[in-house]
C-alpha positions in Angstrom: 0.0 0.0 0.0 2.8 2.4 0.8 4.5 1.8 -2.5 1.1 2.2 -4.2 0.6 5.5 -2.4 4.1 6.8 -3.3 3.5 5.8 -7.0 0.2 7.7 -7.0 1.9 10.8 -5.6 4.7 10.6 -8.1 2.2 10.2 -11.0 0.2 13.1 -9.7 3.3 15.3 -9.4 4.3 14.3 -13.0 0.8 15.1 -14.2 0.9 18.6 -12.5 4.3 19.4 -13.9 3.2 18.3 -17.4 0.0 20.3 -17.1 1.9 23.4 -16.0 4.3 23.1 -19.0 1.3 22.7 -21.3 -0.5 25.7 -19.9 2.5 27.9 -19.5 2.2 29.7 -22.9 -1.4 30.6 -22.3 -0.8 31.7 -18.8 2.2 33.9 -19.9 0.2 35.3 -22.8 -2.6 36.3 -20.4 -0.2 37.9 -17.9 1.5 39.8 -20.8 -1.9 41.1 -22.1 -2.9 42.2 -18.6 0.5 44.0 -18.1 0.3 45.7 -21.5 -3.2 46.9 -20.9 -2.2 48.4 -17.5 0.8 50.1 -19.1 -1.4 51.7 -21.8 -4.0 52.8 -19.3 -1.3 54.4 -17.2 0.1 56.1 -20.3 -3.3 57.5 -21.1 -3.6 58.9 -17.5 -0.1 60.3 -17.7 -1.0 62.2 -20.9 -3.5 64.1 -18.8 -1.2 65.0 -15.9 2.3 65.6 -17.5 3.0 69.3 -17.6 2.5 70.9 -21.1 6.0 72.3 -20.9 7.5 68.9 -20.3 5.5 67.4 -23.2 6.5 70.3 -25.5 10.1 69.9 -24.6 10.0 66.2 -25.4 8.2 66.8 -28.7 10.7 69.4 -29.7 13.6 67.0 -28.9 12.1 64.2 -31.0 11.3 66.5 -33.9 14.9 67.9 -33.8 16.2 64.3 -33.8 14.1 63.4 -36.8 15.3 66.4 -38.8 18.9 65.6 -38.0 18.4 62.0 -38.9 17.0 62.9 -42.3 19.8 65.4 -42.9 22.7 63.0 -42.1 21.2 60.1 -44.2 21.2 57.6 -41.3 24.9 56.8 -41.8 25.0 54.9 -38.4 22.2 52.5 -39.5 24.3 49.5 -40.5 22.4 46.6 -39.1 18.8 45.6 -38.3 20.0 43.7 -35.2 22.1 46.3 -33.4 19.6 49.0 -32.7 18.9 48.8 -29.0 19.8 52.4 -28.3 17.9 55.5 -29.3 20.1 58.6 -29.6 17.9 61.1 -27.9 19.4 63.0 -25.0 18.4 60.9 -21.9 17.6 64.1 -20.0 14.6 64.5 -22.3 12.9 61.2 -21.4 13.1 58.1 -19.2 14.6 55.4 -21.4 12.2 52.7 -20.0 9.0 54.9 -20.2 6.4 54.3 -22.8 6.2 57.0 -25.6 2.8 55.7 -26.8 1.3 52.7 -28.3 0.7 51.1 -31.7 -2.8 49.7 -32.6 -3.4 47.3 -35.6 -7.2 46.6 -35.8 -6.9 43.8 -38.4 -4.6 41.9 -36.0 -6.8 42.8 -32.9 -3.6 44.1 -31.4 -2.5 47.0 -29.2 1.0 47.2 -27.9 3.0 49.7 -25.7 5.6 51.5 -27.7 9.2 52.2 -26.4 12.2 54.0 -27.9 15.1 51.6 -28.6 14.8 47.9 -29.5 16.4 46.5 -26.3 15.5 43.0 -25.1 13.5 44.5 -22.3 11.4 46.8 -24.5 10.8 44.0 -27.0 9.5 41.8 -24.3 7.2 44.5 -22.9 5.7 45.6 -26.2 6.9 47.0 -29.5 10.0 49.1 -29.9 11.2 51.9 -32.2 14.6 50.9 -33.7 17.5 53.2 -33.0 18.7 55.2 -36.0 15.2 55.4 -37.3 12.6 58.2 -36.8 10.8 59.0 -33.6 7.1 58.2 -33.6 5.8 61.7 -34.1 5.4 61.8 -37.8 6.5 64.6 -40.1 8.0 65.0 -43.5 11.0 62.8 -44.3 10.4 60.3 -41.5 10.3 56.5 -41.3 9.7 55.2 -37.8 10.7 51.5 -37.8 8.6 49.6 -35.2 10.0 46.2 -34.3 8.1 43.4 -32.5 8.6 39.7 -31.8 6.9 37.2 -34.1 5.3 35.7 -31.0 7.1 35.6 -27.6 6.6 32.8 -25.0 3.0 32.4 -25.9 2.2 36.1 -26.4 1.2 36.9 -30.0 2.9 40.3 -30.5 3.5 40.5 -34.3 2.9 36.8 -34.8 0.0 37.4 -37.2 1.5 40.3 -39.1 0.8 38.5 -42.4 -2.9 39.4 -41.9 -2.1 42.9 -43.0 -2.7 43.9 -46.6 -2.5 47.1 -48.7 -5.1 49.6 -47.5 -5.2 48.4 -43.9 -4.8 51.0 -41.2 -2.2 51.2 -38.4 -2.5 53.8 -35.6 0.3 55.3 -33.5 -0.8 57.2 -30.4 1.8 59.4 -28.7 1.4 62.2 -26.1 0.1 64.7 -28.7 -1.9 62.9 -31.3 -3.0 59.6 -32.9 -1.3 59.3 -36.2 -3.0 57.2 -38.9 -1.0 55.2 -41.4 -2.1 53.0 -44.4 -0.3 49.8 -45.5 1.3 50.4 -48.9 3.8 47.6 -49.4 5.0 44.3 -47.9 8.5 43.1 -48.3 10.5 40.1 -47.1 14.2 40.9 -46.8 17.5 39.6 -45.6 18.3 40.4 -41.9 20.8 43.1 -42.7 19.2 44.8 -45.7 19.0 48.2 -44.1 18.2 49.9 -47.4 14.6 48.7 -47.1 14.0 50.7 -43.9 15.6 54.0 -44.8 13.8 57.4 -44.8 12.3 58.3 -48.1 12.7 62.1 -48.6 9.4 63.9 -48.4 7.4 60.9 -47.1 5.9 60.3 -43.6 6.1 56.6 -43.0 6.2 53.9 -40.4 7.6 50.4 -41.1 6.6 47.4 -39.0 9.4 44.9 -38.7 9.5 41.3 -37.4 11.1 37.9 -38.1 10.0 35.6 -40.9 8.9 32.9 -41.3 7.2 32.4 -37.9 9.3 30.2 -35.6 12.2 30.2 -38.0 14.7 31.7 -35.7 14.8 34.9 -37.7 15.9 33.7 -41.1 14.4 36.7 -42.8 12.7 40.0 -41.9 9.0 40.8 -42.7 8.3 44.5 -43.4 5.0 46.2 -43.6 5.6 49.7 -45.0 2.9 52.3 -44.2 2.3 55.9 -45.2 0.7 58.6 -43.2 -2.9 59.4 -44.4 -4.4 61.5 -41.5 -4.4 62.1 -37.8 
């Protein structure tokens, strides 16, 4: 009887471990979704309380950064995998603070948006690649927004291939909600930086993720969008 009882306990423990492993992706996805929604709600509240002078200073810094980036021709953009830093003066913002969120209705997706594609930012939401434009729009800008093609059970940009020409993508920052329309989809080599460069005179965002899904990042999937309204 004692051996039988021990065997039952062991089998029960093995079952619970197996069940936990099986359910982990769904549990983690739920936790991520809950955290992201709280972060976006907090951002919305912060928009109401941050002093206008502070917001104006941050906007001016990002617009100046965008102008300089367009003028220098993004010479420092040499790789799609080494863009964790964002070259704004750190006195203008908290590096780990949300700067807005991206919303893609076709994908039923909203994600917090951060500056700099660090591992932490990519895990917490979507991230603007360094050496690309800040997410405030404007002539001669291309804000490249990177997201994981699924992450530990959370979808993130997993279903990016649902997007097609004409679909809308929304970027909300402290000052506005910018509306972009999908114009082109490309599949590129991991270091083809030419595909994400600023196009003079255009106001664009580019969504960037790995391709194919669960391939280990053999290629990059780009969704190129152009500003249509706000």
